[in-house]
DSSP file (Angstrom, degrees, kcal/mol; ACC not computed):
  #  RESIDUE AA STRUCTURE BP1 BP2  ACC     N-H-->O    O-->H-N    N-H-->O    O-->H-N    TCO  KAPPA ALPHA  PHI   PSI    X-CA   Y-CA   Z-CA
    1    1 A G              0   0    0      0, 0.0    28,-0.2     0, 0.0     3,-0.1   0.000 360.0 360.0 360.0 170.9   56.0    0.6  190.7
    2    2 A G        -     0   0    0     26,-1.3    28,-0.3     1,-0.2     2,-0.1  -0.169 360.0 -60.8 -85.2-178.3   56.6   -2.5  188.6
    3    3 A A        -     0   0    0     26,-0.2    26,-1.1     1,-0.1    25,-0.5  -0.370  54.4-133.0 -65.8 141.2   55.6   -3.4  185.1
    4    4 A S        -     0   0    0     25,-0.2     2,-0.4    24,-0.2    27,-0.2  -0.617   9.1-146.6 -96.2 157.6   51.8   -3.4  184.5
    5    5 A V  B     -a   31   0A   0     25,-2.6    27,-2.0    -2,-0.2     3,-0.1  -0.982  12.2-143.5-123.6 134.2   49.8   -6.1  182.7
    6    6 A G        -     0   0    0     -2,-0.4    26,-0.9     1,-0.2    -1,-0.1   0.224  53.9 -34.8 -75.7-156.0   46.7   -5.4  180.6
    7    7 A N        -     0   0    0     24,-0.1     2,-0.4    25,-0.1    -1,-0.2  -0.346  58.7-157.0 -66.9 145.9   43.6   -7.5  180.3
    8    8 A V  E     -b   34   0A   0     25,-2.4    27,-2.8    -3,-0.1     2,-0.4  -0.993   8.8-172.3-128.6 131.3   44.1  -11.3  180.4
    9    9 A T  E     -b   35   0A   0     -2,-0.4     2,-0.5    25,-0.2    27,-0.2  -0.993   2.5-170.1-125.4 128.9   41.7  -13.9  179.0
   10   10 A V  E     -b   36   0A   0     25,-3.0    27,-2.7    -2,-0.4    28,-0.2  -0.979  11.8-157.1-117.2 122.9   42.1  -17.7  179.6
   11   11 A G  S    S+     0   0    0     -2,-0.5    -1,-0.1    25,-0.2    25,-0.1   0.646  80.5  18.5 -74.8 -15.2   39.8  -19.9  177.5
   12   12 A G  S    S-     0   0    0      1,-0.2    26,-2.7    25,-0.1     2,-0.3   0.092 106.5 -46.4-120.3-127.7   40.1  -22.8  179.9
   13   13 A S        -     0   0    0     25,-0.2     2,-0.5    24,-0.2    27,-0.2  -0.746  32.6-134.6-113.8 160.5   41.1  -23.1  183.6
   14   14 A V  E     -h   40   0B   0     25,-2.6    27,-2.7    -2,-0.3     2,-0.5  -0.981  32.8-178.8-112.3 116.5   44.0  -21.8  185.7
   15   15 A I  E     -h   41   0B   0     -2,-0.5    27,-0.2    25,-0.2    34,-0.2  -0.967  19.4-138.2-126.7 120.8   45.3  -24.7  187.8
   16   16 A G        -     0   0    0     25,-3.1     7,-0.2    -2,-0.5    28,-0.1  -0.389  20.5-153.2 -72.1 152.6   48.2  -24.5  190.3
   17   17 A G        -     0   0    0      2,-0.3    28,-2.5    26,-0.2    27,-0.5  -0.171  37.4 -77.4-108.9-156.6   50.7  -27.3  190.5
   18   18 A S  S    S+     0   0    0     26,-0.3     2,-0.2    25,-0.2    28,-0.2   0.613 103.6  79.4 -85.6 -12.6   53.0  -28.8  193.1
   19   19 A N  S >  S-     0   0    0     26,-0.2     3,-1.1     1,-0.1    26,-0.4  -0.609  92.8 -91.4 -94.6 157.0   55.6  -26.0  192.9
   20   20 A S  T 3  S+     0   0    0      1,-0.2    27,-0.2    -2,-0.2    -1,-0.1  -0.349 108.1   9.5 -61.6 143.0   55.4  -22.5  194.4
   21   21 A Y  T 3  S+     0   0    0     25,-2.1     2,-0.4     1,-0.2     3,-0.4   0.805  89.8 149.9  55.2  36.1   53.8  -19.8  192.2
   22   22 A S    <   +     0   0    0     -3,-1.1    27,-2.3    24,-0.3    -1,-0.2  -0.801  61.7  20.0 -97.4 142.2   52.7  -22.3  189.6
   23   23 A G  S    S+     0   0    0     -2,-0.4    27,-1.1     1,-0.2     2,-0.4   0.968  93.3 153.6  66.5  54.1   49.5  -21.5  187.6
   24   24 A V  E     -l   50   0C   0     -3,-0.4     2,-0.5    25,-0.2    -1,-0.2  -0.933  38.6-166.9-122.9 138.1   49.7  -17.8  188.4
   25   25 A I  E     +l   51   0C   0     25,-2.5    27,-2.2    -2,-0.4     2,-0.3  -0.989  39.7 145.9-114.4 116.9   48.5  -14.7  186.6
   26   26 A G  E     -l   52   0C   0     -2,-0.5     2,-0.3    25,-0.2    27,-0.2  -0.951  35.9-154.4-151.8 167.4   50.2  -11.7  188.3
   27   27 A S  E     -l   53   0C   0     25,-0.9    27,-2.2    -2,-0.3    28,-0.2  -0.997  19.6-148.5-146.0 140.0   51.7   -8.3  188.0
   28   28 A L  S    S+     0   0    0    -25,-0.5   -26,-1.3    -2,-0.3   -24,-0.2   0.495  99.9  25.1 -82.8  -4.2   54.3   -6.4  189.9
   29   29 A G  S    S-     0   0    0    -26,-1.1    26,-3.0     1,-0.3    25,-0.5  -0.126 122.9 -27.9-122.5-136.0   52.3   -3.3  188.9
   30   30 A T        -     0   0    0    -28,-0.3   -25,-2.6    24,-0.2     2,-0.4  -0.493  54.6-147.7 -83.0 157.9   48.6   -3.0  188.0
   31   31 A L  E     -ac   5  57A   0     25,-2.6    27,-2.8   -27,-0.2    28,-0.2  -0.995  10.2-140.0-128.9 128.2   46.7   -5.8  186.5
   32   32 A G  E     -     0   0A   0    -27,-2.0    27,-0.5   -26,-0.9     2,-0.2   0.118  52.4 -47.1 -70.0-168.2   43.8   -5.4  184.0
   33   33 A Q  E     - c   0  59A   0     25,-0.2   -25,-2.4    24,-0.1     2,-0.5  -0.453  57.8-152.9 -65.3 131.0   40.6   -7.3  183.9
   34   34 A V  E     -bc   8  60A   0     25,-2.5    27,-2.7   -27,-0.2     2,-0.5  -0.937  11.6-173.5-111.3 127.7   41.2  -11.1  184.2
   35   35 A K  E     -bc   9  61A   0    -27,-2.8   -25,-3.0    -2,-0.5     2,-0.5  -0.983   5.0-176.2-123.7 122.9   38.7  -13.5  182.7
   36   36 A V  E     -bc  10  62A   0     25,-2.9    27,-3.2    -2,-0.5    28,-0.3  -0.979  15.3-153.9-116.8 119.9   39.0  -17.3  183.2
   37   37 A A  S    S+     0   0    0    -27,-2.7   -24,-0.2    -2,-0.5   -26,-0.1   0.847  78.8  10.1 -65.4 -35.3   36.4  -19.3  181.3
   38   38 A H  S    S-     0   0    0    -26,-2.7    26,-3.3     1,-0.3     2,-0.2   0.363 110.7 -17.5-113.6-117.1   36.4  -22.3  183.6
   39   39 A D        -     0   0    0     25,-0.2   -25,-2.6    24,-0.2     2,-0.5  -0.600  33.6-149.3-102.7 155.3   38.0  -22.8  187.1
   40   40 A L  E     +hi  14  66B   0     25,-2.2    27,-2.9    -2,-0.2     2,-0.4  -0.993  32.3 179.4-113.4 117.7   40.7  -21.2  189.2
   41   41 A R  E     -hi  15  67B   0    -27,-2.7   -25,-3.1    -2,-0.5    34,-0.3  -0.975  23.4-139.2-128.5 129.3   42.2  -24.0  191.3
   42   42 A G        -     0   0    0     25,-2.9     7,-0.2    -2,-0.4     2,-0.1  -0.447  24.2-160.2 -74.2 157.6   45.0  -23.9  193.9
   43   43 A G        -     0   0    0      2,-0.4    27,-2.0   -21,-0.2    28,-0.5  -0.210  39.1 -73.0-117.5-150.9   47.5  -26.8  193.9
   44   44 A G  S    S+     0   0    0    -27,-0.5   -26,-0.3    25,-0.2     2,-0.2   0.656 103.4  84.3 -86.0 -18.2   50.0  -28.3  196.2
   45   45 A G  S >  S-     0   0    0    -28,-2.5     3,-1.2   -26,-0.4    -2,-0.4  -0.572  90.1-102.8 -85.6 148.6   52.5  -25.5  195.9
   46   46 A D  T 3  S+     0   0    0      1,-0.3   -25,-2.1    -2,-0.2   -24,-0.3  -0.426 106.9  14.0 -66.8 147.0   52.2  -22.3  198.0
   47   47 A H  T 3  S+     0   0    0     25,-2.3     3,-0.3     1,-0.2     2,-0.3   0.787  95.7 145.3  58.3  31.3   50.8  -19.4  196.1
   48   48 A S    <   +     0   0    0     -3,-1.2    27,-2.4    24,-0.3   -25,-0.2  -0.714  55.9  24.1 -99.1 152.0   49.7  -21.7  193.3
   49   49 A G  S    S+     0   0    0    -27,-2.3    27,-1.3    -2,-0.3     2,-0.3   0.982  95.8 149.1  61.0  57.7   46.5  -21.1  191.3
   50   50 A M  E     -lm  24  76C   0    -27,-1.1   -25,-2.5    -3,-0.3     2,-0.4  -0.933  44.1-161.7-132.7 145.4   46.6  -17.4  192.0
   51   51 A I  E     +lm  25  77C   0     25,-2.5    27,-2.5    -2,-0.3     2,-0.3  -0.996  34.4 154.2-121.8 122.9   45.7  -14.1  190.5
   52   52 A F  E     -lm  26  78C   0    -27,-2.2   -25,-0.9    -2,-0.4     2,-0.3  -0.980  29.2-164.9-149.3 158.9   47.4  -11.1  192.0
   53   53 A G  E     -lm  27  79C   0     25,-1.2    27,-2.2    -2,-0.3    28,-0.4  -0.986  18.6-152.5-141.8 135.9   48.6   -7.6  191.5
   54   54 A I  S    S+     0   0    0    -27,-2.2   -24,-0.2   -25,-0.5   -26,-0.1   0.865  96.7  35.7 -69.4 -36.0   51.0   -5.5  193.6
   55   55 A G  S    S-     0   0    0    -26,-3.0    26,-0.6     1,-0.3    25,-0.4  -0.144 122.4 -39.2 -94.8-162.0   49.1   -2.5  192.3
   56   56 A N        -     0   0    0     24,-0.1   -25,-2.6    23,-0.1     2,-0.5  -0.275  49.6-147.2 -61.2 145.3   45.4   -2.3  191.5
   57   57 A V  E     -cd  31  83A   0     25,-2.5    27,-2.8   -27,-0.2   -25,-0.2  -0.985   6.1-148.5-113.9 122.3   43.6   -5.2  190.0
   58   58 A A  E     -     0   0A   0    -27,-2.8     2,-0.2    -2,-0.5   -25,-0.2   0.850  60.4 -64.6 -62.1 -37.1   40.7   -4.1  187.7
   59   59 A G  E     -c   33   0A   0    -27,-0.5   -25,-2.5    25,-0.3     2,-0.4  -0.838  41.2-124.4 160.7 163.7   38.6   -7.2  188.4
   60   60 A V  E     -ce  34  86A   0     25,-2.1    27,-2.5    -2,-0.2     2,-0.5  -0.999  12.6-169.3-137.0 133.3   38.3  -10.9  188.0
   61   61 A T  E     -ce  35  87A   0    -27,-2.7   -25,-2.9    -2,-0.4     2,-0.5  -0.986   3.2-171.9-123.1 121.4   35.7  -13.1  186.4
   62   62 A I  E     -ce  36  88A   0     25,-3.3    27,-3.1    -2,-0.5    28,-0.2  -0.960   8.9-162.0-110.4 118.4   35.8  -16.9  186.9
   63   63 A G  S    S+     0   0    0    -27,-3.2   -25,-0.2    -2,-0.5   -24,-0.2   0.812  78.1  22.3 -71.2 -29.5   33.3  -18.7  184.7
   64   64 A G  S    S-     0   0    0    -26,-3.3    26,-2.7   -28,-0.3     2,-0.2   0.303 111.3 -37.8-106.0-128.1   33.4  -21.9  186.8
   65   65 A S        -     0   0    0     24,-0.2   -25,-2.2    25,-0.2     2,-0.5  -0.679  38.2-137.9-106.2 158.8   34.4  -22.5  190.4
   66   66 A F  E     -ij  40  92B   0     25,-2.8    27,-2.7    -2,-0.2     2,-0.4  -0.973  30.7-176.8-115.6 113.7   37.2  -21.0  192.6
   67   67 A L  E     -ij  41  93B   0    -27,-2.9   -25,-2.9    -2,-0.5    34,-0.2  -0.951  19.3-136.7-125.0 127.3   38.8  -23.8  194.6
   68   68 A G        -     0   0    0     25,-3.1     7,-0.3    -2,-0.4    32,-0.1  -0.298  22.3-144.3 -71.5 162.1   41.6  -23.6  197.2
   69   69 A G        -     0   0    0      5,-2.4    27,-1.4     2,-0.3    28,-1.1  -0.058  30.8 -81.9-109.8-148.9   44.4  -26.1  197.3
   70   70 A S  S    S+     0   0    0    -27,-2.0     2,-0.3    25,-0.2   -26,-0.1   0.134  99.4  56.5-113.0  19.3   46.6  -27.8  199.8
   71   71 A N  S >  S-     0   0    0    -28,-0.5     3,-1.8   -26,-0.3    -2,-0.3  -0.934  99.0 -64.7-143.2 168.0   49.1  -25.2  200.7
   72   72 A T  T 3  S-     0   0    0     -2,-0.3   -25,-2.3     1,-0.3   -24,-0.3  -0.262 118.1  -1.7 -57.4 132.4   49.2  -21.6  201.9
   73   73 A L  T 3  S+     0   0    0     26,-0.8     2,-0.8    25,-0.7    -1,-0.3   0.780  87.3 150.4  53.7  32.2   47.6  -19.1  199.5
   74   74 A S  S <  S+     0   0    0     -3,-1.8    -5,-2.4     1,-0.2    27,-0.7  -0.861  70.8  21.6 -91.8 114.9   46.9  -21.9  197.0
   75   75 A G  S    S+     0   0    0    -27,-2.4    26,-2.0    -2,-0.8    27,-1.8   0.848  93.8 152.0  85.4  83.4   43.8  -20.6  195.2
   76   76 A A  E     -mn  50 102C   0    -27,-1.3   -25,-2.5    25,-0.2     2,-0.4  -0.998  38.3-163.5-147.6 146.9   43.9  -16.9  195.9
   77   77 A I  E     +mn  51 103C   0     25,-2.2    27,-2.5    -2,-0.3     2,-0.3  -0.989  37.3 154.6-126.1 119.3   42.8  -13.6  194.3
   78   78 A S  E     -mn  52 104C   0    -27,-2.5   -25,-1.2    -2,-0.4     2,-0.3  -0.971  30.2-166.2-149.7 160.4   44.6  -10.7  195.8
   79   79 A S  E     -mn  53 105C   0     25,-1.2    27,-1.9    -2,-0.3    28,-0.3  -0.993  20.6-150.0-144.3 139.7   45.8   -7.1  195.5
   80   80 A N  S    S+     0   0    0    -27,-2.2   -24,-0.1   -25,-0.4   -26,-0.1   0.365  98.0  22.7 -86.5   5.1   48.2   -5.1  197.5
   81   81 A A  S    S-     0   0    0    -26,-0.6    26,-2.6   -28,-0.4    25,-0.3  -0.178 123.1 -19.1-133.8-130.5   46.2   -2.0  196.4
   82   82 A D        -     0   0    0     25,-0.2   -25,-2.5    24,-0.2     2,-0.5  -0.628  53.9-151.5 -89.4 146.5   42.5   -1.8  195.3
   83   83 A L  B     -df  57 109A   0     25,-2.9    27,-2.7    -2,-0.3   -25,-0.2  -0.974  11.2-146.6-120.6 121.4   40.7   -4.9  194.0
   84   84 A G        -     0   0    0    -27,-2.8   -25,-0.3    -2,-0.5    26,-0.2   0.061  48.5 -42.7 -74.1-171.2   37.9   -4.5  191.4
   85   85 A P        -     0   0    0      0, 0.0   -25,-2.1     0, 0.0     2,-0.5  -0.236  53.3-154.0 -60.5 139.6   34.7   -6.6  191.1
   86   86 A I  E     -eg  60 112A   0     25,-2.8    27,-2.8   -27,-0.2     2,-0.4  -0.966  10.7-174.6-115.6 128.2   35.0  -10.4  191.5
   87   87 A T  E     -eg  61 113A   0    -27,-2.5   -25,-3.3    -2,-0.5     2,-0.5  -0.990   4.7-172.8-125.6 125.6   32.5  -12.7  189.8
   88   88 A I  E     -eg  62 114A   0     25,-3.1    27,-3.3    -2,-0.4    28,-0.3  -0.977  12.5-155.4-117.3 120.4   32.6  -16.4  190.4
   89   89 A G  S    S+     0   0    0    -27,-3.1   -24,-0.2    -2,-0.5   -25,-0.2   0.837  76.2   3.0 -67.3 -35.0   30.1  -18.4  188.2
   90   90 A H  S    S-     0   0    0    -26,-2.7    26,-2.5     1,-0.3     2,-0.2   0.211 111.1 -13.6-120.8-120.8   29.8  -21.4  190.4
   91   91 A N        -     0   0    0     25,-0.2   -25,-2.8    24,-0.2     2,-0.5  -0.541  39.0-150.9 -95.5 154.2   31.2  -22.3  193.8
   92   92 A M  E     +jk  66 118B   0     25,-2.8    27,-2.9   -27,-0.2     2,-0.4  -0.993  26.7 176.6-117.4 121.5   33.9  -20.8  196.0
   93   93 A E  E     -jk  67 119B   0    -27,-2.7   -25,-3.1    -2,-0.5    27,-0.2  -0.987  24.8-131.5-133.8 128.2   35.5  -23.5  198.2
   94   94 A G        -     0   0    0     25,-2.4     7,-0.3    -2,-0.4     4,-0.1  -0.309  25.6-130.3 -68.3 157.8   38.4  -23.3  200.6
   95   95 A G        -     0   0    0      5,-0.6    27,-0.4     2,-0.3   -25,-0.2  -0.059  32.4 -87.0 -93.8-160.2   41.2  -25.9  200.4
   96   96 A T  S    S+     0   0    0    -27,-1.4     2,-0.3    25,-0.2   -26,-0.2   0.528 102.6  70.5 -91.1  -6.8   42.8  -28.0  203.1
   97   97 A A  S >  S-     0   0    0    -28,-1.1     3,-1.1   -26,-0.2    -2,-0.3  -0.707  94.6 -88.3-108.2 161.1   45.4  -25.4  204.1
   98   98 A A  T 3  S+     0   0    0      1,-0.3   -25,-0.7    -2,-0.3     3,-0.1  -0.382 111.4  13.7 -61.9 142.9   45.1  -22.1  205.9
   99   99 A E  T 3  S+     0   0    0      1,-0.2   -26,-0.8   -27,-0.2     2,-0.4   0.820  91.3 137.6  58.8  35.4   44.5  -19.2  203.6
  100  100 A S    <   +     0   0    0     -3,-1.1    -5,-0.6     1,-0.2   -32,-0.3  -0.927  65.2  22.4-109.9 139.3   43.6  -21.4  200.6
  101  101 A G  S    S+     0   0    0    -26,-2.0     2,-0.3   -27,-0.7    -1,-0.2   0.964  95.7 150.5  70.3  55.3   40.6  -20.3  198.5
  102  102 A V  E     -n   76   0C   0    -27,-1.8   -25,-2.2    -3,-0.3     2,-0.4  -0.912  40.0-159.3-127.3 147.0   40.9  -16.7  199.6
  103  103 A I  E     +n   77   0C   0     -2,-0.3     2,-0.3   -27,-0.2   -25,-0.2  -0.994  29.9 158.2-120.6 128.8   40.1  -13.3  198.2
  104  104 A G  E     -n   78   0C   0    -27,-2.5   -25,-1.2    -2,-0.4     2,-0.3  -0.997  22.7-173.5-154.1 156.7   41.8  -10.3  199.7
  105  105 A S  E     -n   79   0C   0     -2,-0.3   -25,-0.2   -27,-0.2   -23,-0.1  -0.992  21.3-153.8-148.6 140.0   42.9   -6.7  199.2
  106  106 A I  S    S+     0   0    0    -27,-1.9   -24,-0.2    -2,-0.3   -26,-0.1   0.804  92.3  38.3 -79.8 -31.6   45.0   -4.3  201.3
  107  107 A G  S    S-     0   0    0    -26,-2.6   -25,-0.2   -28,-0.3    -2,-0.1   0.140 118.5 -34.8 -92.9-148.2   43.1   -1.4  199.6
  108  108 A K        -     0   0    0      1,-0.0   -25,-2.9    -2,-0.0     2,-0.4  -0.464  55.0-152.1 -74.3 146.7   39.5   -1.0  198.7
  109  109 A M  B     -f   83   0A   0    -27,-0.2   -25,-0.2    -2,-0.1     3,-0.1  -0.987   5.0-151.5-124.3 129.0   37.6   -4.1  197.6
  110  110 A A        -     0   0    0    -27,-2.7   -26,-0.1    -2,-0.4   -51,-0.0   0.088  47.9 -43.7 -78.8-162.6   34.6   -3.9  195.2
  111  111 A T        -     0   0    0      1,-0.0   -25,-2.8   -26,-0.0     2,-0.4  -0.246  44.8-152.0 -69.3 151.8   31.8   -6.4  195.1
  112  112 A V  E     -g   86   0A   0    -27,-0.2     2,-0.5    -3,-0.1   -25,-0.2  -0.995  12.2-170.6-123.3 123.1   32.2  -10.2  195.2
  113  113 A T  E     -g   87   0A   0    -27,-2.8   -25,-3.1    -2,-0.4     2,-0.5  -0.966   4.0-170.1-117.6 126.3   29.5  -12.2  193.5
  114  114 A I  E     -g   88   0A   0     -2,-0.5   -25,-0.2   -27,-0.2   -23,-0.1  -0.966   9.1-162.9-117.7 117.5   29.3  -16.0  193.9
  115  115 A G  S    S+     0   0    0    -27,-3.3   -24,-0.2    -2,-0.5   -25,-0.2   0.679  77.9  18.0 -74.3 -18.0   26.9  -17.8  191.6
  116  116 A G  S    S-     0   0    0    -26,-2.5     2,-0.3   -28,-0.3   -25,-0.2   0.112 108.8 -32.6-120.4-126.5   26.9  -21.0  193.7
  117  117 A S        -     0   0    0     -2,-0.0   -25,-2.8    28,-0.0     2,-0.6  -0.712  36.9-137.2-107.0 153.0   27.9  -21.9  197.2
  118  118 A L  E     -k   92   0B   0     -2,-0.3     2,-0.4   -27,-0.2    27,-0.3  -0.956  33.6-177.6-104.8 116.7   30.5  -20.6  199.6
  119  119 A V  E     -k   93   0B   0    -27,-2.9   -25,-2.4    -2,-0.6    23,-0.1  -0.963  24.2-124.9-126.0 129.4   32.0  -23.7  201.2
  120  120 A G     >  -     0   0    0     -2,-0.4     4,-0.7   -27,-0.2     5,-0.1  -0.271  30.5-114.9 -65.3 157.7   34.7  -23.8  203.9
  121  121 A G  H  > S+     0   0    0      3,-0.2     4,-1.9     2,-0.2   -25,-0.2   0.981  97.5  17.4 -63.1 -86.6   37.8  -26.0  203.2
  122  122 A V  H  4 S+     0   0    0    -27,-0.4     4,-0.5     1,-0.2    -1,-0.1   0.907 133.8  43.5 -60.5 -44.4   38.2  -29.0  205.4
  123  123 A I  H >> S+     0   0    0      1,-0.2     3,-1.4     2,-0.2     4,-0.6   0.895 109.0  58.3 -68.3 -38.9   34.6  -28.9  206.6
  124  124 A G  H >X S+     0   0    0     -4,-0.7     3,-1.4     1,-0.3     4,-1.1   0.860  97.0  62.2 -58.7 -35.6   33.3  -28.3  203.1
  125  125 A G  H 3< S+     0   0    0     -4,-1.9    -1,-0.3     1,-0.3    -2,-0.2   0.729  96.5  60.0 -63.3 -21.3   35.0  -31.5  201.9
  126  126 A L  H <4 S+     0   0    0     -3,-1.4    -1,-0.3    -4,-0.5    -2,-0.2   0.729 112.5  37.1 -75.5 -21.4   32.8  -33.4  204.3
  127  127 A F  H << S+     0   0    0     -3,-1.4    11,-0.4    -4,-0.6     2,-0.4   0.512 108.8  64.2-112.0  -7.1   29.6  -32.2  202.6
  128  128 A W  S  < S-     0   0    0     -4,-1.1     6,-0.1     6,-0.1    -1,-0.1  -0.954  78.9-123.1-119.9 137.2   30.6  -32.1  198.9
  129  129 A K    >   -     0   0    0      4,-1.3     3,-2.1    -2,-0.4    -2,-0.1  -0.373  31.1-110.8 -68.8 157.0   31.5  -35.0  196.7
  130  130 A S  T 3  S+     0   0    0      1,-0.3    -1,-0.1     2,-0.1    -5,-0.0   0.715 118.1  63.5 -64.6 -19.0   34.9  -34.9  195.1
  131  131 A D  T 3  S-     0   0    0      2,-0.1    -1,-0.3     1,-0.0    -2,-0.0   0.411 116.9-113.4 -85.2   3.9   33.2  -34.5  191.7
  132  132 A G    <   +     0   0    0     -3,-2.1     2,-0.2     1,-0.3    -2,-0.1   0.497  65.0 149.2  82.8   3.2   31.7  -31.2  192.9
  133  133 A K        -     0   0    0      1,-0.1    -4,-1.3    -5,-0.0    -1,-0.3  -0.482  52.9 -98.6 -75.8 143.9   28.1  -32.3  193.0
  134  134 A F        -     0   0    0     -2,-0.2    -1,-0.1    -6,-0.1    -6,-0.1  -0.270  32.0-163.5 -64.1 139.0   25.8  -30.8  195.6
  135  135 A Q    >>  -     0   0    0     -8,-0.2     3,-1.9     1,-0.1     4,-0.5  -0.939  31.0-117.1-116.3 145.8   25.0  -32.5  198.8
  136  136 A P  H >> S+     0   0    0      0, 0.0     3,-1.3     0, 0.0     4,-0.6   0.837 114.0  58.9 -53.7 -36.4   22.0  -31.4  200.9
  137  137 A A  H 3> S+     0   0    0      1,-0.3     4,-1.5     2,-0.2     3,-0.5   0.752  91.0  71.9 -66.2 -21.7   24.3  -30.3  203.9
  138  138 A G  H <> S+     0   0    0     -3,-1.9     4,-2.1   -11,-0.4    -1,-0.3   0.807  87.8  63.1 -61.7 -29.0   26.1  -27.9  201.5
  139  139 A L  H <X S+     0   0    0     -3,-1.3     4,-2.1    -4,-0.5    -1,-0.2   0.901 100.5  51.7 -61.6 -40.9   23.0  -25.8  201.6
  140  140 A I  H  X S+     0   0    0     -4,-0.6     4,-2.4    -3,-0.5    -1,-0.2   0.929 110.1  47.9 -62.6 -45.4   23.5  -25.2  205.3
  141  141 A L  H  X S+     0   0    0     -4,-1.5     4,-3.0     1,-0.2    -1,-0.2   0.847 108.4  56.2 -65.2 -32.5   27.1  -24.1  204.7
  142  142 A S  H  X S+     0   0    0     -4,-2.1     4,-2.4     2,-0.2    -1,-0.2   0.920 108.9  45.9 -63.1 -43.2   26.0  -21.8  201.9
  143  143 A I  H  X S+     0   0    0     -4,-2.1     4,-2.2     2,-0.2    -2,-0.2   0.925 114.6  47.2 -66.0 -44.7   23.6  -20.1  204.3
  144  144 A I  H  X S+     0   0    0     -4,-2.4     4,-2.2     1,-0.2    -2,-0.2   0.928 112.4  50.5 -62.2 -44.5   26.3  -19.8  207.0
  145  145 A G  H  X S+     0   0    0     -4,-3.0     4,-2.3   -27,-0.3    -2,-0.2   0.895 109.5  50.8 -60.0 -41.4   28.8  -18.5  204.4
  146  146 A S  H  X S+     0   0    0     -4,-2.4     4,-2.4     1,-0.2    -1,-0.2   0.898 109.2  50.8 -63.3 -41.1   26.3  -15.9  203.2
  147  147 A M  H  X S+     0   0    0     -4,-2.2     4,-2.4     1,-0.2    -1,-0.2   0.888 110.0  50.3 -64.8 -38.2   25.7  -14.7  206.8
  148  148 A I  H  X S+     0   0    0     -4,-2.2     4,-2.9     2,-0.2    -2,-0.2   0.913 110.3  49.9 -65.7 -42.4   29.5  -14.5  207.3
  149  149 A L  H  X S+     0   0    0     -4,-2.3     4,-2.7     2,-0.2    -2,-0.2   0.918 111.7  47.8 -62.2 -43.2   29.9  -12.4  204.1
  150  150 A I  H  X S+     0   0    0     -4,-2.4     4,-2.7     2,-0.2     5,-0.2   0.926 112.9  48.7 -63.8 -44.3   27.1  -10.1  205.1
  151  151 A W  H  X S+     0   0    0     -4,-2.4     4,-2.4     2,-0.2    -2,-0.2   0.937 112.8  47.8 -59.8 -46.9   28.6   -9.7  208.6
  152  152 A A  H  X S+     0   0    0     -4,-2.9     4,-3.0     2,-0.2     5,-0.4   0.909 112.4  49.5 -62.2 -41.7   32.1   -9.0  207.1
  153  153 A Y  H  X S+     0   0    0     -4,-2.7     4,-2.1     1,-0.2    -1,-0.2   0.950 114.0  44.3 -60.9 -49.5   30.6   -6.5  204.7
  154  154 A L  H  < S+     0   0    0     -4,-2.7    -1,-0.2     1,-0.2    -2,-0.2   0.831 119.6  43.6 -65.7 -32.1   28.7   -4.6  207.4
  155  155 A T  H  < S+     0   0    0     -4,-2.4     3,-0.2    -5,-0.2    -2,-0.2   0.915 127.1  23.4 -79.1 -45.1   31.7   -4.7  209.8
  156  156 A F  H  < S+     0   0    0     -4,-3.0    -3,-0.2    -5,-0.2    -2,-0.2   0.620 115.1  58.1-103.3 -14.8   34.5   -3.8  207.5
  157  157 A M     <        0   0    0     -4,-2.1    -1,-0.2    -5,-0.4    -3,-0.1   0.273 360.0 360.0-103.4  12.8   33.1   -1.9  204.6
  158  158 A K              0   0    0     -3,-0.2    -1,-0.2    -4,-0.2    -2,-0.1   0.485 360.0 360.0 -72.2 360.0   31.4    1.0  206.5
């Protein structure tokens, strides 16, 4: 395996830029617990605003929101092995590209806790203001998103 990285703490946000793999916390081996005080945001570059490990990832805590960007895997939390608990303090929102604002693991995945709403990318943008303030229609998407998470859990985690 590759080199491992211990625990990582960021006092602000992790924000992807316009280049590939910009704003990334990653490891070619295992990755310890990652704590980001504010937001994790994908950017315009593919694989930007991303937390990943080729090996196990102990867990990720985002104090603010987790927001996808405008390119593939912009705004992503992933592991090619097991992924520990994920906690998002506010909203999780997909971006405008496929696979943006995504959490995934090839191995086992522990719990995912979202303190706010789960909002789809392109459609979510129709119901949320650009400043992130809640719109009443966002509640409907939150309920639908919750139902999808429960279905996925019951289907794939048995």
